[in-house]
N, C-alpha and C positions, 0 to 999 in steps of 0.2 A: 660844653666841650664839643658836642656834635655839631653845633652851629658854627663854631670856629673852624672845625675840620672841613665841614661842607663849604664854607666860604673860602677857605684856602684852596680847595680843589676847584671850585667854580670860577674864581677870579681870573686865572689865566685863560680859561676857556672863553669867558665872557669878554675879556679884553683883547682876544685874538683879532687880528685884522684880516680882511678878505684880501688874499694875495692875488687871486685871479678869479675871473667870473666866467660863467658859461656864456658863450656867444651864440652857438648853434648846437642843436641836437639833431643827429642824423641816425635814425633808428635808435639803437642803444649806445651809440658813440657820441662823445661830446667833443666839441671844438671850443677851446677857451679863447678868451679875448687876447691873451698873449700870443697864441698861435695865429690868430687873425692878423695882429699887428706884424708879426714876423713874416707872414705871407705877403703883406703889402710891401714891407721893406725889401724882401728878396726879389719880388717881381719888379719893383721899380729899379733896383740895382741892376738886374739882368737886362731890363729894357733901356737903361740909361736915362730914366726919367727923374725929374726932381722929386725929392721925398715929399709925399703928401699923404697924411694920415686922416684925411677928411672922412666923414660918414659915407660918402659915395664910394670912395676907394675901399673902405672897409667892407661895404656891402658887396662890391664886385669880388673882393678877395673871398668873402664868405661863400659866394656862389661857386667859385673855383674849388674851395675846400670841401663843399658838399659833393661835387663831382668826384674829387679825389677820394673822398671817403667811400663813395659807392664803388669806385674802381678797386680800392684796397680790399673792400669786403669781397668782391668778386674774385680777386686774386687769391685771397685766403681760402675761399670756398673751393677754388679750382686747384689749390696747392701749386700755384705758379712759382717757379724757382726764383729766389731772391739773389741779387748779385753778391759776390764775395768782396772782401776788403780790398783785394788787389784791383778789382774792377772799379770800386768806389774811388780809390786813389787815382786811377788812370783818368776817370772822368774829370776830376778836378784839375789834374795836371794839364790835360788837353784844353780845358777852358782857360786856364791861366796862360798857357802858351799862345792861344789864339787872341786873347783880349788884353793881357797885361805882361809886357816884357820886363817890366821893372817891379821887383818885389815891394819896394816902398810905395809905389803908386797903387798897387793892389791892396796893400794893408790900409792905406789912407782911404781908399774907396770903401772898403769894408767898414771902417770906423765911421765914415760919413753917413752911411746908411744904418749904422747900429746893428750890424750882423757879424757873425763869426764865420771863420773859414769852415768849421764843422757844419754849421747850418747850411752854408752854400753847398758843401759837398753832399749833404743829405738831399737837398733839393735837386741838384743836378743828377744824382743817382736815381732819385724817384722819377724824374722826367724821362730819363733813358729807359728805365724799367717799365714805366707806364706806356711809352711808345711801343716797346717790344710786346707788351701784353696786348695792346690794342691790335697790333698786327697779327698776333697769334689768335686772338679771340675772333676777329672779324674778317681776316683774310685767310686764316688757316695756316699761317707761317708757324713752323714749330718753334717752341720756346728755346732760348739760347742754352747751350750746354755750359758747364762750368769753365770750359776753356775759351768760350767766345766772349768777346767784350760786351759789356752792358752800357756802352757809351754812345750809341747812336742817338744824337740829339735831334736830327731832322730826318724825316722820312724821305729817303732817296731810293726806296725799293722800286721794283717794277710796278707799272700801273695796276690799279685795282681791276679785278675782272668786271665784265659788263654788268650793268645794273648799278646798285648803290655803291658809292665809294666807301672806303673804311671810315672816313670822317662822318659821312651821312649815317652809316650803320651805328657808329658810336653815339652820335647825337640822338638817334631814335632810341637806342638802348638806354641812354642816360635819362631821356624824357620818360620812358616807361618805368625805370627804377625810381625816379623822383615821384612818380605817381603812386607807386606801391610802397613807398617808404615814408615813415613819419619824419618830417623835417620841420624843425621849429627854430625860428630866428628870435633871439632875445633882443628886444629893441634897445635895452640899456647899453648894449655893446656897440651900438651904431650911432651914438650921440657924440 
């Protein structure tokens, strides 16, 4: 009886499929293969590139996701304010207005790249927030208040002070963080 009961319990566990696999480990955070593929699709959508899920494109996306995770960790540690829902909606609306006047064309483009409107909104919001964080962290610009928009997609602020630019400071910081953080790329995810 125990053998039958044990077999009944273990059969579903042993028959379970792997739904997603680990692609990259950044410190204690994991980036899955599906997150990696989503990053490739979203980036190519935004850049108007042909969809290409080759190992080289996945590796480039993994490098971006490592940097993003390092920035997210720093934002969490510094308690950087996150945008509200209204700001997220505004970022997407401005993107659509600038790039897609026809809703059908927008929906067709999303479908072509295999992404959702929500995924795009999250990415656009993340980009705006990361830019603002970078400005605050390396230029000393105060973080946005809840009434300010989190939709600045390009840095058109006043020039950086003498010395290193914000981009140079960010690159140096990312290099330092990469050197002090355990980062492991799982080769199976890049085949």
